[in-house]
N, C-alpha and C positions, 0 to 999 in steps of 0.2 A: 674261524674255520674257513676254508677257501671254498669255493664255489662250485670246485669237482675235486676230487682226490686222486683221481685219475682219468683217462690217459695220460701222460705227462706233455705239455704244452710242444705242438709243433715249431721247427725253427721256421717253416713255411707259411706266413699267415695267410689268408684267403679272403680279406674282408671285403675286396676288390670285386670276388665272385657274388660274395654272400648280400651285399647292398644291390637291390634290386629296384632300378631305376625305371618308372612308368611311363612312357608317353603319353601324352593325353591324346584320348581318342585314337589309341591304338588298336581295340578291340582283344579278342581273348588271347592269352599265351599261348605259346607252342610250348608245353611242358618239356618233350622229349629233347628239343632243342636248346631248352633255358638250362637244362640239368648236362646235357651231352649224351644222353642215353635214355632209354624208355622203361627205367623199373618203377614199381609202384609210388603213386606221389599223392602223401597224406599234408593234410592243411590242420594250422594251428590257429584259431582266431583269437586275437587277443597275446602275444606272444609275452607281453611283459618284458622284464628283464632276460629272459632267452632261456632262462632253468630248464622247463623242459625239454625244448626241442634240442641243446646242448645234449642233454643224457640221450634222448631219444635217437638224435643222429650218430651219437657216438656208438651206442648200443646197436645199431641198426644200419650198418654203412652201405647194404645193399638197399635201402629206402632213402628217396629222397624226400624232403620237409620243405615245404611252404609255409611261412609264417605272413601274417600280417599284424600290424600295431600302429594304432592312429597316435599314440603319445610319442612322440619323436625322440625325446630323451630316453626313452623305454630301448626304443629300437634301437640306436645307437648304443647300448649299453649289451643290448642281446648281438649286434652285429661284434662289436669287439669282442665278444667272450667266444662267441663260433669262430672268429678270425684268430684268434691267438691259437686254437687246437689245430688248424688247418684242417677245418671240415669243407669237404667238396658237396656236399648231397645236403646244402643248407640255403634257402635263397630267403630273405625279408624284405616285405615292401610295406612303406610308409602310406598307408591308405585305411580309408575307411571301410571296415568288413562287407556292409552290405554292398556298397557299390561296388567292390573289389570281386564278390560273389557273381553280381548282374554284367560287369563289364569286361572281365579280366580271364574269366573261367571258362573253358569251353564245357560243349555236353558230356559226361561222363568221365571225367577226367579225374577224378579222385576215388584213391583206396579208402580212405578214412580221412573224420573230420573230429580234432578235439576243440574242445570248448571249457576251460579251467577258470573258476572262477569270474564269470563276466559280473560286470558292472548291474545290482542288481534294479538301480531305480527305484527303490523302496517306494517313495510317493505316488500314490495313484494316478495323479495329474502325469505323473513321468513314465507310467507303463509304456507307452507307445513307444519308448525310446529300447526298450530290452530286445537284445538280438532276437531273443526266442517269439519270433512273429510269423504268422500262417506264410505272408511273402518270402520271409527270409527263409522259411523251411521247406518253399516251394523250391525255391533257388537251391538248396542244397539237395531235394531229390533230383532236378535236373543234372547237376554238376558231380553227384557221386556216382559210382558204378553200382550195380544192382547186388547186392549182398557187402556193402561196405559199411562200416561202423562209425556213429556218430557217437561219440563220447563224452559228456559234460557233467561238470561236477559245480556246488554251489554251496555256499554254508550259510546261505540266507533259505530260511525254511516257506517264506512266502513265495520266492522266485524257484524253489523247487517244487511247489503246488504248480505253480505257472507252467514249469516246464513240461512237468507230467501230464499235465492236462493237454496242452498245445500239441503235443506230440502222440498223445494220444488219440485226439480227435482227428488230428490230418491226415490220415492214411497211409500215406508214404513210408511209413516206418512201422518196425515192429520190435517189442521188446526182444532184446538178445538176450536177457538169459544172466543169471548170477555169474555164470562161469565168465563173463563180458566185464564184469564191473572192473572197476580201476584199477590201477598201480600194479596188478600182477602181470606186469611185461617182462618178459626174459630177455634176460642180457642186465637187466638195471640193479641186480643184486641188492648188496645193501643199502642203496640209495632209494628203495621204496620204503625202508623206515623213517628215512629223513623227512619225504615229501618228494614231490617231483616238480613243484613249484615254489617259487617264492613266497605266496598268498598260504600255502597250504604249510610250509613250516611255520609261519607266523601263526595262524589259526591253530594248528595242532598244540604250540605253547600256551596259546589262551584257552585251549581246552573247549574249543567251539566244534560243535558235531558237523559232521560232513553229508551231503545228499548226493548221491551217484548215480549217474544214469549212462547205459550202453543201448542203442537202439541198432537196428539194423534196417539198411534200406532196401526197401522191399523189392 
């Protein structure tokens, strides 16, 4: 099965645009200058091989998608896939997510944030490495616009309970309600049945249950 059944590949590759070089100590990104427009910007934390960001950017050409991935080999696959499709509304950075939030994003610059199947760090001594921590939630509140959505999915029940508890106690977010729970995204059509990340496809085949969250920034 191909990565995407549509749209057809573009003859004009955009890899050079998509791969985002981060100059050391350059400060927050100027997102309108980066994308060449002032359209809404959504961030995916942990793009993996890029399935979600390519699907989303293809379905929503009027939205800009910014992705951050720490694993260089996955980032390069995502850049390749997006570049082959000639996408101009995607930028992907090789960076650690917490540092990227702190150092590279300006206040109120994001319209949505996506966190799909993050590393659950299941051992108790490693819980401090989980992305959903009060300090990172503080940063999300800072960089998200009021009313922006934070969507998350995990297959790990312990991390699901952790996410629910930390977000409920934080105070910067409110439950967005069932109507905002994931994958019912206009324009994605039949791709919703397959899953919009590689992890979701794999875990569906294994019969794992998913825990989905949608929170709105107060």
